[in-house]
C-alpha positions in Angstrom: 60.9 -24.3 -21.3 61.3 -21.8 -23.9 59.9 -18.3 -23.8 58.6 -18.2 -19.9 60.8 -17.6 -17.0 59.3 -18.2 -13.2 60.8 -17.2 -10.3 63.1 -20.0 -9.1 63.4 -18.7 -5.5 61.0 -19.9 -2.7 57.8 -17.7 -2.7 55.6 -16.7 0.1 52.6 -15.0 -1.5 53.0 -14.2 -5.3 54.6 -16.1 -8.2 56.1 -13.9 -10.9 56.3 -14.9 -14.5 57.9 -13.2 -17.2 57.2 -13.8 -20.9 60.0 -14.0 -23.5 59.9 -14.7 -27.1 56.0 -14.9 -27.1 53.5 -12.2 -28.7 52.5 -10.2 -25.9 48.8 -10.4 -27.3 48.7 -14.2 -26.8 47.0 -15.6 -23.9 48.8 -17.9 -21.6 46.7 -20.3 -19.6 48.2 -21.7 -16.1 47.4 -24.5 -14.0 48.8 -24.9 -10.4 49.3 -28.2 -8.7 50.3 -29.2 -5.2 52.9 -31.7 -5.0 50.6 -34.5 -4.7 49.2 -33.6 -7.9 45.9 -32.0 -7.1 44.8 -29.0 -9.1 45.0 -26.0 -6.7 44.1 -23.3 -9.3 44.0 -22.3 -13.0 43.8 -19.0 -14.8 45.0 -16.9 -17.5 47.0 -13.9 -18.4 48.4 -11.9 -21.5 51.5 -9.4 -21.6 54.9 -9.4 -20.9 54.6 -10.7 -17.2 52.1 -11.8 -14.5 51.9 -11.9 -10.7 49.8 -14.9 -9.6 48.7 -14.6 -6.1 46.2 -17.4 -6.0 48.4 -19.3 -3.5 47.8 -16.8 -0.5 45.6 -19.4 1.4 47.4 -22.5 0.3 49.9 -24.3 2.8 53.6 -24.0 2.5 55.0 -26.7 0.3 55.8 -27.8 -3.4 54.0 -27.0 -6.3 53.9 -27.1 -10.1 52.8 -24.7 -12.5 52.0 -25.6 -16.2 51.7 -23.2 -19.2 49.9 -23.4 -22.5 49.6 -20.9 -25.2 46.2 -22.0 -26.8 46.3 -25.8 -27.0 50.3 -25.8 -27.2 52.0 -26.9 -24.1 55.1 -24.7 -23.5 56.3 -25.9 -20.2 56.1 -26.5 -16.5 58.2 -25.4 -13.2 58.5 -26.7 -9.7 58.5 -23.9 -7.0 58.2 -24.0 -3.3 55.7 -21.7 -1.2 57.1 -20.8 2.2 55.1 -19.3 5.0 
């Protein structure tokens, strides 16, 4: 994935996303899926970084976040939620 970095460690409540090489005024759309492929949440952010707390009530496990700018897919990452 070019330009966007996610925390590689297990998370408990907040997923941090750091935007690199993108225009800070561009809006990034994210979708988070469970390990079984069910969409958990979606949202948008702009700026250099974002903290996503939408998983507070979700159970521990494997998740995938997919990111796009406009209609252009810019990447995805797997992460593990603990606690």
